[in-house]
N, C-alpha and C positions, 0 to 999 in steps of 0.2 A: 739270452740277451745281450746285446752288445753293451761295451763299458760306456757309462754315461758321467757326464760330469754334472755339477749343480744340486740341487735340492733332489732328495731320495725319499721315497714312503719306506716304511718296513719293509715292504716286499721287494726293494731295490727299484720301484719305477720312479721317474724323474718326475717332480711336482712343477708346475710351472707357476705357481703362487711364491713370490718370492717374500713379500711383506704386505702387512695390514698397517695403516696409519689412521688414528681415530681422533678428529677434534670434538669435543664437546662445549657447546656454548650454554650455558644455563641462565636464563632470566626469570628472577623470582621463582616460580615452580613449574615453569616450563623448560624442557630441553631441547636442542637441536644438535643433532649428531651428524657428523659428515665422515664418512668413512671411505679412505681410498685403497684399493687393493691392487699391489702392482705384480703384473704379470710378466713371464719372458719363457721364450720357447728356446732351450738350449739343444733341443734334438734336431735331428736332420730330416724331420718330416713334418706337415702341418699337425697342430693339436687341436681338439677340443677339451678344454678344461671345466669340469663341473664341479662345484663346490656347493655342499648344503650345510647351512650354519644357522645358530638360533638369532632369534630377535625377541626384543620386548614385545610380549602379547598385544599390548594396546598401542604400539607405535604405529604413526602415520607414515608410511613410506611416500615421499613425493618427488624425489629426483634421481635419476638413473642415467649416467652418462658414460662415454668411453672415450679415451684419447690415445689414438696411436699416431705416433710421431708428432707433428704440429695439427694433426686433425681431428677435431672434438666431435663426436657424435652423439646428440642428446635422444635420449629413448622416449618414445611415446606409449601412453597407456592404452592398451587394445583388450577386446575380449581375450580371454586366455587361448583357446582352442587358435584362433586366427593368429594369435601372436607366435603360437608354437608351429603353425603351419606356415609363415612368414619365414621363422628361423630356419626351420628346416630345409625350405626352398632355398634360402640364402645359401645355406651350406653346402646343398648339391649342385648350386651352379657356381661354387669355388669363391663364394664372397665372404666377407667376414660378418659375422652376427653376434648380437649380445642380448641375452635372455634372462629376467630376472621375475620369477613368480615365487607365491606364496603356497604353502601346502594345502591341499584341499581338505585335510585331516584336522591342521591346526595351525592357527594364525600367529605363531612365534616361531616357525620353520619355513626358512626361505630356500629357494634353490638358484643358484646363479650360473649360466652356462656361457663361456666364452669359446665361441667358434671360429674354426679357420685361423688359429695362430701360426704364421707361416715360420718357418725356421729362422731363428736368429731375432724375430720380432719381439719386441716389448708392446704391452699397453697397460694402461692405469684406467682403473674402474671407479668412478666416484658415486658412492650411493648416501642418500641423505634421507634422514628422517626425523620426526618430531614426535614427543612424547611429553606427558604429564608427570611429575613426580609424586610418588605417594609420600603421605606424612606418617611418620613412625610415633610410637608411643612418646618418646622423649622430644619430639616436636622436630626431627631431624627429617630431612627430605632424603629420600635413597633414588639414587640412579644406579642402576645395573648395567653394565656392559656384558652380554653374555658371552663367555669363551669357550664354556663346555656344552656339548650337545649329547645328553644321555641318551642312551637308546632308548626308545619310545615301545613300550609293549602292545601289540596288536592282537586282539582277541581272533581265534582261529578263523580262518577263512577270510579277514578283512585285509584289505591293501595297505600298504604303507611307503613311506618315501625311502630311496634306496641312499644309505650313507656309508661312508668310508671312514673308519675311525682309527685312531692310533692311540698309545698311551702319551700322556701329557708331556713326558719327557721327551717324545719323539715326535713332535710336531715340528714339520721342517720350515715353517717360514717365521718370522719375527712380529712383534706388535709394540707399535708405539701409541701412546695414549696422553692427550694433554686435555685440560679442561680449563673454562674460563667462565667464572661465575660473577653475575652481576644482581643488584637488587635495589629497590629503594631505601632499603634498610642494612645497615651493617654486617658484613660477613663475619662471625664469630669464631667459626673453625669449619675446616672440611677434614674429615676421616675416613680411613680406607682400609680394607682388608687387604691390601697390597702394598708392598714399599712404594712410597711417595717422595719425591724432592719436595723440599719445604716449600709451603705456602707462601705466595707474595702478593703484597698488597699492592694494587696500581694507583690507589689515591688515599688522600689523606683521611679521608671519611670512613675508608674501609669497606665501602660498599661494591668494589670491584677487586677481584683476586683472580691468581692464575695457578695451577698446580698441574704436576706431570707425573706419570707412572716411571719409576726407576727402571732403569735398563734391565733385562734379564728376565720378563715376565716368563713362568714357566707354564702357562697355561692349564695349571691343576686348579685353578677356581675361576669363577666370575670375576671380573673387576667391578668392585662395589665402590661407591661413594657416599657419604653421609654429609648432608651439607646443613649448617647450622645459622641463622640469620638471629639478629637481636631483635626482641619485641616481636616474635614470629607467634601467632599468625594471623594479620588482621584480613578481614573482608576487602577484598578488592574488586574494581571492575575494569577490564579492557576493551575500550572501542577499536577496531582495527577497520581502515578504509578497505572497500573492495577494488578487485582487480580493474584496472582502468580499460583493458582490452575486453572485459566480459561484460554482458548485455546486462543492463539494470533489470532488477527484479529476480534475477537468477541468484543461487547460492553463492557465487565468485564474484557476482558484479554489486552486490548489496555490503553495506557495512556489517559487521558482525559484533556482538558483545560477547564478552566470557567472564561470567560472575564466579567468584570464589569466595564461597560461604562457610563460616566456621562458627556454628551455634554454641553458646554458651548457656548452659541449663543452669537454672536455680540451686544453688548447694544444698538447702534443704532437702529439695527432691532427688539430687542425685545421690546423698548419702542414704537414702532408704533404698536399701535393695530388695528386689523382688523375693518373695519365699515360695514361689510356686513356679513350676515349669516342667517340662519334660526334656532332659538332655540325652540326647542320643549320641555315641560317640562311636566314630567309624575310623577304624585304624588298618593302615596297609600293613601287611605281613608278607608282602612278595620278598622274593630273594635279595631284591637290591635293599630292601631295608637292614641288611646285615651290615652294612658299609659303615665304617667310621664316620663320626661326625664331621671331622676335619683329619688334615693329615698330621696333627702333632701325635707324637707316641704315647699310646695308652689312652687314645681318645675313645669316649664312648661309643658304641656302634647306634644308629638312628633306632632301631628298635627299642634299644635299651634304654635310650632317652625319653621314648614315647611312654615305655613303662612306668619310669618315674614320674612323668607329667600325669597320666591317669591317677597316680596315686594322690598327686596334688589335688587334680579336680574331683576325685570321688571323696576327699577330706573336705573340700570347701564348698560343695552346693548344699544348699539348705534343707533342713528337715522339712518333710510335707510336699518334696518335688517328686518326680518318678524319673526312671534313668534306665538305660541298657546300652550294652557295648557290643558291636559288631566289630568283625575283622574280617579282611578280604584278600585274595590273593587270585588263583585260579578258579576258586570257590569261595564261598563267604562262610561265617559261622556267627553265632551269637550266643552271649552269655545266656540270657534269659528268653523264652520263646516270644516275649513280649514286654514291653516296659513295666518296670514294678516299681512300687512306692520305696523311697529311699528310706532304710532304717540300719541299724546296728548289724541284723543278720544278713539282708541283701547286700549292704556294703562290704562286710566279710567274706561272703561268699564270690563278690566279683572279685576283689582284691586277689584271692587265692588264685582263680582263673587267668588273672592278669599276671601274675608272677610268672606263669609257665607260657607266656605267650612268646613265639620267637619268629624269626623271618620264616618261614617253613611251609606257605602256601602256595609257592610256586610264582605263578604270573601276576599281572594286576589289571583283573576285570572288575573295575568298581562299578560299573552300570548295572549289574544283577544285583549286587547288594543294595544300593540306592533303590531300584526297584521294589525290592523289598520292604524297605525301611516306609517307602511312601505308600505302600499297600497297608500298613498298619493303621489303624482308625486313629486319630488324634484323640487325646483325653480332655474331657470338657474341662475348661477354667484352667490348663496347664499348657502354655504356649510350647510349642516343640522347638528346640533349639538344637540344631545337627553341627557336630565339631568334627571336621574331616582331616585325618593326618594321613599325607602321602609326600613320596618324594616327586610326584607329578610325572612319572615316566610311562604314560599312556599314551595312545596313538588315536582313540576315538574321541578327541577332546571335546568337540563340537556336539556330538551326541549326548555326552554327558553332562554338559551344560545345559542343554535345550531340556531335559529331564530336569533339572533342578528350576529351571525356570517354570514349567509347567506346573510345578509344585510349590511356587514361590508362595502362593497365597496361604499354605498351611504350616510355614515353618521360616525360621531364619538360618541361613547356612555360613557358618565360619570355617574358613580354610586356613591350613598349615602347609606350606610348602619345606620340605626338609632336604636339606644338603644342597650342593652345587648343582645346577644344571635342572632344578625342577621347573615344570612347565608354568611359565609365568601367566600364559592364556588360560591353563586349567584352574590354578590357584586362584587369580584374580576373577575370571568368569564365575567360579563357584560362589565367590563371596558378593558379587556384583547382582548376580540374577536370582541368590538366596536371600537377598537383603541383610547380607551380614559384613563381615570384615575380614579382610585376608592378610596372612603375616607370612614372611619368610624367615627361616633358620638356616644361615649359612655360616661357614667359618667356624670362628669360635663362639659364636651366640649361642646361648642356652634358649632351651625350647622354653623352660617354664614360665619365666616372666613374661613372654610374647602371649604364651596359651592364657594366662591368669588374667591379661589384660582384656582379653577376648571374653573370658568368663565374666568380667566385672560388666562388659558391655551387654552381654548376654541377659544380665541379673538387673541391668537398668530398665526401668519402666519404658514399654515401647512408644515410640514417637507415633502419633495417629493424626489423621485430618489434616495432614501437609497440604497446603496451598500455596501458591506463587501469584502476587498481584503486581502488575506493572503499571507505573505513572510515568506517562510520556508526553511529550509536548504536541500541541495539536498538529495533525498532519503527519504525525511519524507512528506507525503501526509494528507490532513486534510479533516474530512467529519462531515459538520456541522449539528447538531443533534436538534437544537433550529429551531423553526418556523422563517420564515424570519422577519426581523424587519420593521413594516409598520408605526410606529410612534416614535418621539423623543419628549420630552419636557425637557424645561430648568431645571436642577438641578434634574431630575430624572433619576434613575438607569434603563439601559437596560442590559440584561445578554443574552450571547452567550454561550452553550456549543458546543464543537467540539471533535471528536475522532482523535488521532494522531496516524498514521501507519507508520511503517519503523523504521529504526535505524538512531540515530542522532548522531553526534561526541559530545564528552564530551564539558561543556561549550558553547554549541551550543546556538543560539539565534533566535526567530522569531520576526514577527511583525503583527499587524494586522491594515489596515486602513478602517475606516468608513466614507464615503462620502454620501453628499446628499446637497439639494438645499433647501436654506431658503429664502423667498421673493426675488425669483431669484438672491440670491446670492449664489454661489457654495462654498461650506465648506467642511472640513473634521477633523477628529481626529484619531492621529496615537499612538498605543500602543505597546512598546517593550517589550518582556518578554523573561524570560530563560526557555529553554526547560527541565530542570533537575527538576524532581518531588520533590514536597515539601514533607517534612519528617513528619510524625506522622499525616498526613491527612486522613488517614484511607479509607474509600471509600466513603465518603461524598459525593464528586463531582461525583463520577460513579452514586450513588443513586438518585441524583438531576437530573442529565441528564437522566437517565431512567424513571423518574417520568414525566419529561418534554416530552419525547418520548411517554411515555404511554397516557398521557392525550391528547397530540395532535391527536395520533390515535383514540382515543375513542370520540373524537369531529368529526370526518370525517364521511361520509357515507359510507356504504359498496362498493358501485359502485366505490368510488374514489381511494379504496385501490387496486383494481383489477388492474393489470397490462397487459391490451390485454385481449380479450375472454368476455365470458358471466360473468356478475356481479355473485358472490358466496356470500349468505348472510353470511356464516361464516368466510369469509376472514379476515374481522376486527378483530373479537374474537380470532382468531387462532393466529394473530401477537402478538395480546396484550399478550393473555396467554403465547405465548413462551418467550416474553420480560419481563414478570413479573416473570416466573418461574427462568429465567436466573438470571436477576439481585435481585430476593429476596425482590421485591417492592410490594406492593398490587396494585390491580387494581379493575375495576368494575366486572371484568369477574373472578376474582381469590380469593382465602381465605387462611388465615393461619389454618393449623390444626394439632394439637399435640395430640397423643395417649399415654397415659401411659400402655406400654406392658410388663414391668419391672416386677410387683409384682407377676403376676400369680394368683393372690386371685380374685375371683368374689365377687362383691357388690352385697350383699344381700337387699331385700326389694323394695317396689315400690317407684320410683323416684318421688319426689316432686319438682315442679318447681317454683321458687321465682325469681320474676323480681325486681332488683335492681333501686329504682327510682332514677331520676334525678332532680336536682333544677329547678322549675320553677318560672318565675319573679310573684311576688305578684298578679300585675293586671291581668297578663295571667290565673289566677285561677279563677278571677272574670267575666270572660265571653268576655273579651275583644278580639276579634281576629276574626275566622272565623265562618262561618254560610252559613248553605245551603250546605256545602261539607264535607270534611272528615279531620280530623286531624289526622296525624299520624295513618291513616288507621282505624280510629272509627267514626262512624256516629256521626254529631254534634247535640246534641237535638236543637229542633226548638223553638226559645226564644222569649217572647213578655215582652218587659222591660218597666215598668210604671214610668215615670220620673215626679216629682211632687215637685214644689217650696213648702216649707211647713212653717206653722207657728201654726196649730192648728192640732187635731186628725186626724189620717190616719189609715186606714185598720181595720175599724170596721167590714167590711165584710169579712175580713182575719185576725183576730186577732193575728194569729201565724204568718204571713208572715216576710220574713226578708228584711231589709233594707240596701241599700248603701248609705252611704253619701259620695257624690263625690264631693269636692271643693264647697260644700254650696248648691249642689241638692242631696235630697235624693231619691233613684231611688229603685225601686222593681223589679227584675227579676224572672220570672217565667215561666218554661216550661208549655205549654198550650196543651189542647185536644181539645177544642172547641172555645170558646170566652175568656170571660177574667174574673178575679177577685172572683172567690169563692175558698178558698185554703184548701186544707186537714190539721186538725189540727196538723198533726204529721209531719209538714215541718221541712227540717233541716237548722239548722242555722252556718253558718262558719262563725267565725269572722277572716278575713283575716289579715294575720299578725302574729297573734299568732295561729290562724288556730283550733281553740277549737271547736267541734262540738256537738251538742245536737240532737239526732234521735228524740226525742218526746219532746217538750216544756210541755207535759201534764205529762209525766211519770217521767221526771228528776227534777220538781220543779225550774228551772232553776237555780241548784245549780253549773252545769257545762258551763252554757251559760255566757258570759261576753261580755261587749262593752269595749274591753281594750282600755285604753289610748293611748297603746303603738301601737295600729294600725290605729290611727289618725281618728276614727269614721268611718274606713271602715270595714261595715258588708255586707256580699252577702247572697243571698238566692236563693234557687230554690225549687218550690212547684209545683206539680201538679195542674191542675185547670180543671174546668168543664162546669162552666156555666157564663153566662154573669150576672154581677153584676154591680158594680162601684157605689154603693151607697156612700161609703166612700168619695170617690172624683171625681165627677162627670165631673170635667174639667180636669181630669189627661192626661198626655201626654202618648200616647201609641206609642211604636217603635215595628214594627213587624220585626224581623230578619229572615231572610230565606226565605222561600218561602210560608209562612202562609198568606192569605189575610189580610190586616188590617183591624180591626173592623170598622163599620159604626158609625155613630153618633145617633143611634136609642135610646141606653141607655143614653142618655145623655140630655133628653128633660128638666131636670130641670135646666140645667147650663145657657139655653138661649142664648148658644154661638156659635151655629151651623154654624153659618155664617162666623165665623171666624177660621173654621177648614178648615185644607186643606190637602189634600192627592196627595203628588207626585207621578205622573205615570213615572217619569224618573227613580226611583231606583230599580223598577223591584223586589218587594220582600223584600224591606226595604222600605216599605210605611210609612209615619210618620203622625200620627194625632197630630197636635200640637193644643192646647187652652190655654189661658192665666188663670193663677189661682194667687190670693194671699191670703193664709190663714195661720194663726199660727196653728202649729199641734205639739202635742205630741204625741208618739206612744205608744200605749197599747198593752200589751201581755197578753195571759191569763195564770194564774197561779194555779194549783189544791191547794185547802186548805185542811187541814187533814181530812176532809169528803169527799173529791173529788169534792167539787163544786168548778166549774171553775170562777174565779175572775180576773176583768181586774186590773191590776196594772201598775199605770204609773212609766215610766222610769226616768221621771225628766229629760230628756235631753233638754237641752237648745238649740233647734234648730231653731235658727233664720236663716232662709236660704235663704232669698230672693236674688236671684243671683245678684252679683255686678260686672261691669266690672272692672279688676284691671288697675290702672293707666299704662297708654304705657310708654315704655321706651323713654327718651328723643330723643336718637339718632333716633329711628324709628319714633318719632313723625316729626322729622325736616326732615327726608328722605321722609315720606310720603307727604311732601308738595312740593317736587321739581317736575317740571313739565318735560315732556319727552325730551324737548330740551336740558335740563341740568340748567335751570334758577330758580329762586325762585321768587314769588311775593311779595309784600311790602303790609300784611295784618295782622291782629291782631293774626292770627293764628301761623304765622312766630315770630312776636312779643315775643310772649307765650313761643314759642319754643327755643328761645336764652335767656329767663329769664327776658325779659324785656315789659314794656307797651307799646301801641301802639304811644301814645304821645313821650315817650322816642326816639323811632325807627324814628318817623316821624320827629321830631325837630332836630334830629342830621344829618339828610341826607346831604350830600353837595348839595348846590343848583344848581349846573351846571350837576348833574348826574340824570338820570331816576331812577325810583324807582326800577325795575327789576335788574338792575346793581348793585344799593344799596343793595338789599335784597340778592343777590346772593353773595357779598362780605361778607355780614354779617355771612351767613351760612358757607362759607368755614373758614372764622376766627373762627368762633365758634367749628367747628368740628377741626382745629388744634390746638386750645387751650384749648380744654377741653375733646375731644376723640382721643387722640393719641393713646390711648391702643386699639382702635378699629378700627385702620387705614386700616386694610387689609378688613375691611367689607365696607368702605366709600370712598377708593380711587378711585375707577373706577366710581361712580358717581361724584366724585370730578373732575377727569379727563373731565368728560363730561361739567361740569360747567366753567372748565377752558376754553375748546374749545370754548364754547358759548360767553366766555368774550373776546377772541381773536378776534372774528369776529368784524366788525364795530360797537361795542355794548359800547363799555368801554372807552370815551376818557380820563377821568380822575381817573384812577385807583388809584394812588398813595394816591390822597384826600382821596378817600373812605377807604383805608385800615387804613390809620392814623386815621380817624374818627371812624372806626369801632373797632380799637384796643382801642381807648378811652373809648367808649361806653360800650365795654364788659369787659374791665379790662384787655387786653391779650397784648402781645408783639410778636406778628407773624409778621414776616418779609413780605414784595411782594414776594421776591424770594422764599420764602418758599411755597407759595401760588400757583407757578408756573406760574404766572402772570406778 
């Protein structure tokens, strides 16, 4: 390829995208986002640039235009296939064309095609969308600009979107981001997971403010803002005038109202948590769950954090409930054949199996696991609560959400998106259609407090008999556009969009009343609002309402759309296309198309396609994730990983092999053709983090190969293999990822440990051959001398890599000792957990109290005295302990509290403990 200047991909291909500029405007809880993508063709031939990128799953894309020189072309919304044909026809005739379309598989992935950009030409693409901001547990409003597009796992045989990805450090374009926030209430603060310039207030009331992303964003994480208002969140109503050019009586021609409801439930009812329920926990164990939670050194992996979270959950659910734990990857597993009653025996059995759960089940096929769960009969008088933990890297999003919707009457679904790039369409869709609540855990977030908040929601009495009554002036009628409200949670917003038809007198008022029943207590909330349309609101409410209608239609089956008569396969699509075109909001069946017909000049020369890369998290480049299926439409290499605890020399059979140092474990990952361990000398080495590559170690002399300290020892490899060797490390561990049969122990005669090898039949294609090994290894590679003779050269890497268990978090250590009933036992482990010796704990026990009561009170005092910052994580299990103490178990509580405070050096009052 000829030399090129300008932006280049990791494959040295020119990238026509130069920069991305994003402007965010937040009005109360609604965000309008304008993104400008600047392209420039520095090649000597016309280009087509294709950019596949993430979007918020619930965004309403409402504007798309292109500016070339002084000419602006505004795109139209058309049926998707027609738009594609128009785009192709324009390119074939030498015209410029621009196409923006939503993925067929998931509404949070879009593809932007910029066609026939002549040599030396520049173009600016303007993209606008509106979205609602989710309310967090601490009352903050969360906005996320997706900057990371993870590979999506597609089940075998399904199609996916083609994506070009590079490590975040190699993204060849820049990002600028600014935000303007306004609200009727003062803005108290704005927080972000990315470096930001200081918040600037624009008025003395502090109800308007601006903030900017600091320069040099690394594309290693999504850009997240948390916006906090004073006195949030109050019920509100916004009435928006219709479009003057639209016909009255239509969605865009009539006024619309957006109601934001924040139900407040009686405290007496909220304090009484349910003591029944069937809790089903579904855990993602695909390879991508082995990725660290964030980029900080020593960060816990996603699967490790999930294990700790399951510990808290299993200690917090009440006696009398039922539970089960499922996990999924390329296949699925369950701890019990069906849900079992929660007891000390079943809890301990489950916890032992949870401790052994790893990211070792291959791909991300959640659908079959869900089908099995829904096939299980519900337990009478035990409402089913489903908790789903996943990094959201699936491609069949719509199919999964549809399944949850079909079973929504039998359960509530609480979903948790783990890590950067988790699919917002999947996580939000699961919770919305399952009548539950969605949470995202990114950056330095701890999973546990968010999950425990959702458990609180699940334990709250279910709100039933929800109805909405409108009271409007004579001559005004209302058509509700939102799906019926099926769930209400304390402090969580519920939105209603409605169309107002007819004429209302000036200064007229309306009201809406939401009635419901909670734990047998009828309740209602009433909101009065002015029917006069708000000024300067544009068409934001109309677009959000159109998006809500479109998504609702897309989720129903065709036969549900037909009003009488035989089902017509195209009825749903026709309705969605009509609504999308009318409102100018994108859908799964439409696309934005713009053609530059003004110049009249035909672009000459063959058209060269350039895929603009999106950032991929570091570990996603190392093979963590899917296997045996398709990732965004590409076949996944079948990989065999060799993981070896090391202290001496490895890889003599494969001197040019690459190694991955993963938290004290050196791993060699190699695509295989037959069995294991003879590598091609031209293996490629990629230093993950710096991502420098060396196509041939023999030809480059290692000048371009480095084990950069910046990459924290992470070096990954991919090497084609042909024969069975294993001379260097006969006791190495082999992990067969995908569908290749695991290798037998035939080549391991010298290790003498075949009796210790195990081949798990449960993992179906993720069969693991595990043997023990303790050696000291320094790796050698071959380097050509000046005469071409290959020598071994020691890297002098001090790899003292015997795995060691990190010390357990003191809170989790104490929690792990609690019994299912809620009490603790007095033993050396408890004494150690509270920082005392067995003698100190035994000798200070009041003589009149039994050991379990003394131990339980000590544990509660320690939690209140030393772990109040993590109260949301332990408050439910503490409530269990208090309930146990309130039974006829503790006659001398006051004496125990006083002695416990003296022993632990605390000043926790008896009332503060709740006993």
